[in-house]
C-alpha positions, 0 to 999 in steps of 0.5 A, spaced: 480 484 531 480 485 524 482 491 520 477 493 514 477 498 509 475 499 502 475 503 496 472 510 494 466 508 491 464 503 496 464 497 491 470 493 493 471 492 501 477 488 504 478 485 511 485 483 514 484 478 520 491 479 523 495 485 524 499 490 520 507 491 520 512 494 516 508 501 514 512 505 510 512 511 505 514 509 498 517 514 494 519 510 488 517 512 481 512 507 480 508 508 486 508 515 485 505 514 478 500 509 481 498 514 486 498 520 483 502 523 489 509 524 492 509 518 495 504 512 497 503 509 504 503 501 505 503 497 511 505 489 510 500 483 512 500 476 512 497 474 505 493 468 509 490 474 513 487 478 507 481 477 504 476 481 499 469 481 502 465 485 497 467 487 490 472 482 488 470 482 481 472 490 481 479 489 483 484 489 477 491 488 478 497 491 474 503 487 475 510 488 473 515 483 470 518 483 476 512 480 480 510 486 484 503 489 483 498 494 485 490 492 486 485 498 484 478 498 484 476 498 476 470 503 478 473 509 482 480 507 481 482 507 488 489 504 490 488 498 495 493 493 496 500 491 493 502 484 491 508 480 490 507 474 484 499 475 485 498 475 492 496 481 496 502 482 501 500 490 503 495 495 503 494 502 502 493 505 509 489 511 506 483 505 505 483 503 512 477 505 516 479 507 523 486 506 526 490 501 523 494 499 529 501 501 525 504 508 523 509 509 518 516 507 520 521 509 515 521 512 507 523 508 502 526 509 495 528 516 497 533 516 492 528 517 486 523 521 490 519 527 487 524 533 486 518 538 488 517 534 495 521 535 501 521 530 506 520 534 513 519 529 518 524 525 522 523 518 521 529 514 517 530 515 510 533 509 505 535 510 498 532 503 496 528 498 500 532 496 507 533 489 508 528 485 512 529 485 519 
């Protein structure tokens, strides 16, 4: 079963043919700025399973010199996905329609979390990104 989602204005739509994994709440300063929130919630995917189904011309990517990037709708500003070297590797869980089949399992980059936000759940916290398992 495919996972579908899209932006606030509806111009951009995507589909993930496979499942999602490695969902997390990212507290790094870049994600906080990009989302305008205390943290961003992402889930990983196999890039081969991802495709834009509508509005690809509206998708803009801000990519850093390290190759990490963020996809967003140029019309409404919705943050949609994360990239590595131009390839979509994660989606923002807030843009998924229905149950994504995964829940966040940890907080990452809590060493740079917003000082005004207190993490109040019991899932594991890491000052940086934990090693892949």
